[in-house]
C-alpha positions as a printed Julia matrix, in Angstrom:
92×3 Matrix{Float64}:
 -125.58  -215.04   -9.3
 -124.94  -218.14  -11.33
 -126.17  -218.54  -14.83
 -128.03  -221.71  -13.84
 -130.05  -219.83  -11.17
 -130.75  -216.97  -13.56
 -131.88  -219.44  -16.27
 -134.19  -221.28  -13.83
 -135.69  -218.03  -12.49
 -136.45  -216.97  -16.13
 -138.0   -220.36  -16.78
 -140.15  -220.04  -13.6
 -141.31  -216.62  -14.69
 -142.31  -217.99  -18.14
 -144.04  -221.06  -16.84
 -145.86  -219.14  -14.09
 -147.94  -217.29  -16.72
 -151.3   -219.02  -16.21
 -154.77  -218.96  -17.83
 -156.43  -218.32  -14.52
 -156.31  -214.7   -13.43
 -156.34  -215.83   -9.78
 -153.14  -217.71  -10.22
 -151.51  -214.8   -12.15
 -152.23  -212.62   -9.04
 -150.56  -215.01   -6.72
 -147.56  -215.56   -8.98
 -146.96  -211.87   -9.48
 -146.79  -211.41   -5.74
 -144.81  -214.59   -5.22
 -142.12  -213.42   -7.76
 -141.8   -210.03   -5.93
 -141.44  -211.7    -2.49
 -139.55  -214.94   -3.08
 -138.18  -215.48   -6.5
 -134.71  -213.99   -5.96
 -134.2   -215.9    -2.64
 -135.09  -219.41   -3.84
 -132.33  -222.01   -4.08
 -131.74  -224.19   -7.08
 -133.47  -227.12   -5.41
 -136.5   -224.94   -4.57
 -136.56  -223.66   -8.11
 -136.57  -227.32   -9.32
 -139.5   -228.06   -7.05
 -141.39  -225.05   -8.33
 -140.71  -225.9   -11.94
 -142.12  -229.43  -11.16
 -145.16  -227.9    -9.48
 -145.74  -225.77  -12.55
 -146.41  -228.85  -14.62
 -149.85  -229.03  -12.94
 -152.76  -227.78  -14.91
 -154.35  -224.47  -13.79
 -157.32  -226.0   -12.0
 -155.22  -228.53  -10.15
 -152.78  -225.87   -9.08
 -155.56  -223.41   -8.07
 -157.16  -226.12   -5.92
 -153.88  -226.52   -4.05
 -153.36  -222.83   -3.69
 -156.89  -222.01   -2.56
 -156.89  -224.99   -0.06
 -159.77  -226.85   -1.62
 -157.4   -229.86   -2.33
 -154.44  -230.83   -0.25
 -150.95  -230.81   -1.85
 -150.12  -234.44   -2.17
 -146.5   -234.05   -3.19
 -144.3   -233.48   -0.14
 -141.62  -231.5    -2.03
 -144.22  -229.04   -3.39
 -145.74  -228.2    -0.07
 -143.29  -225.45    0.7
 -143.9   -223.78   -2.64
 -147.7   -224.04   -2.24
 -147.41  -222.54    1.26
 -145.34  -219.66   -0.17
 -147.81  -219.09   -2.88
 -150.72  -219.0    -0.38
 -148.87  -216.46    1.78
 -147.99  -214.23   -1.08
 -151.45  -213.78   -2.5
 -154.48  -211.99   -1.27
 -156.37  -213.48    1.64
 -158.83  -216.07    0.37
 -161.46  -218.09    2.08
 -160.0   -221.55    2.13
 -162.34  -224.51    1.55
 -163.28  -226.28    4.73
 -164.89  -229.75    4.89
 -167.88  -230.05    7.15
């Protein structure tokens, strides 16, 4: 493994620590399932996604708000699939 990938994975682990317990649960499982397999470009997208505040990020993960940034959509989808099943918000 390259030192760049290692450094980015460590940065993701650090930035993934969130104030919302719900997000911590998703990120813990996400790291176990995906972190070692992500490419450098995917890690860059994830690091960019992690600049969102907790409430904005949680809204994307729980489906109450769509992910507006195309390059984040894969990471949001992976986060959703790695966490517990949640009732996603549906508009009437």
